C-alpha positions, 0 to 999 in steps of 0.5 A, a space after each residue: 278267065 284263063 285255060 291252064 293246059 297240060 300238053 301231051 307227052 311227059 307230064 308238064 303244064 303249058 303256059 295258061 291262056 288269058 282268054 279275056 286278054 286274047 278277046 281284047 276285053 281291056 279295050 272295053 269294046 261295045 257292050 263291055 264296061 269295067 266294074 268292081 270285081 270279086 274283092 273290092 278291098 285288098 291291103 297289099 294290092 289294088 281292088 279287083 276289076 271285073 268286066 260287065 257284059 251287056 246285050 248280045 255281045 259277041 267277042 271272038 278270036 281265031 282259036 289259033 291266037 289262044 293256042 299258037 302251037 296249033 294244038 288244043 290240049 287233050 286235058 285242060 282246065 278252065 278257071 273263071 270268076 263270074 257273077 251271072 244275072 239271076 235266071 241267066 242260061 247261056 254259054 260263057 265260052 265256046 270253041 267252034 271248028 272251021 265248019 261252025 260246029 260247037 266243040 266246047 261250051 262252058 255254060 253258066 246258069 241253073 244245072 249247067 251243061 259242059 259241052 264237048 265234042 271231039 273229032 269223032 263227034 263224041 260224046 253225043 248231046 244226050 251224053 254231055 255232062 250235066 251238073 243238075 245240082 249246081 246253080 251259077 245264076 243266083 246273082 252271086 260271085 262264084 269262082 268256077 274251075 272246070 277240069 277235063 282229065 282223060 274221060 272225066 270232067 270235074 267242076 269245082 265251085 268256090 273251092 267247096 263244091 266238087 262234082 265229077 262227071 264222066 266224059 265219054 269222049 274218044 281215046 286221044 280226043 282232040 278239038 280243032 283249032 281251025 275255027 274261032 273262040 267266042 264269048 257269048 252266043 255266036 249268032 241267032 242260029 246258035 242261040 236257037 241251038 242253045 235253046 234246043 240243047 237247053 230243052 234237051 238238058 231240061 228233058 235230061 234233068 226231068 228224066 234224071 229226076 224221075 229216075 231218082 224218084 223211081 229209085 227213092 220210091 223203089 227203095 222206100 217200097 223195099 224198106 216197107 217190104 223189109 219192115 213189114 216182113 220183119 214185123 210179120 216175122 216178129 208177130 209170127 214169133 210172138 204168136 207161136 210163143 204165145 201158142 206154146 205158152 197156151 199149150 204148156 198152160 193147158 197141158 199143165 191144167 189137164 195134168 192137174 185136173 187128171 191128178 185131182 180127179 184120180 186123187 178124188 176117185 181114189 179117195 172115193 174108192 177108199 171111203 166107199 171100201 171103208 164104208 162097205 167094210 163098216 156096213 158089212 161088219 154091222 150087218 154081220 153082227 146084227 145078223 148073228 145077234 138075230 140068229 142068237 135071239 132066234 136060237 135062244 127063243 127056239 130052244 126055250 120053246 122046245 124046253 117048254 114043250 119038252 117039260 110039258 110033255 114029261 109032266 103030263 100023265 098018260 091017259 090025260 086028255 088035253 082040255 080046251 081052255 
């Protein structure tokens, strides 16, 4: 585990700090044993060596031993290769000030938190960066890099996963080197504080989870509303088109009926007028023929009377037959 640091002023990197060396892991203190590391076979060099830490091991050293210059870098990175036990939730590295306040904490476990508190107490615990999508306590080896740059902190896992979170610290925020740096939990009170912070982290995870659910649900409702409104608009468009087609068909049908009915009436009128003409002509002919017959009969009757009167002599009596 090492801490490459960028010193203040012109951009240049200071010498990295080997934390394991400063904490004297090489001497195998109580609770620390050597074991196989990340890579057990290498062609050009010896296999990796790791240190297995068991129990409530507390390895510590004055922070000034890590930074003899007396200044903790404002921007820095922490590189480590770890294989935490499954379901482990603990701080791997912590930096305390002279009053015993934890200023820096690199946590391993599920949804690890990056604890940082500058000289002004910023950020507050509820604003600690929380990497709730990470799980470093899965029993596997992981190469983890934590980089603090200005007001952001980035975690890179296995050179693949990269997550950046805001770090709302003060401008030119600093960490005191008057205290000590520890590996693991400092004491029982600190363990209680870690549990309390872990509960806060769980609460933050739960609230963020609820917020995500709320956002997903609202997006889902908005999508449903948009789909429903589009569907209604489509139905309205189809229905209005259908009504327009029905109106057009109905008006065409009425126009056809009107045309057929007017043609029918015109035909009836023409037929009736022609029939009346035929009837009147026949009646006129029959009536004239009847008048001719009556005229002929009447004239013949008059001729008979006239002939009878001329042929009768004067004084003749008309006898009764």
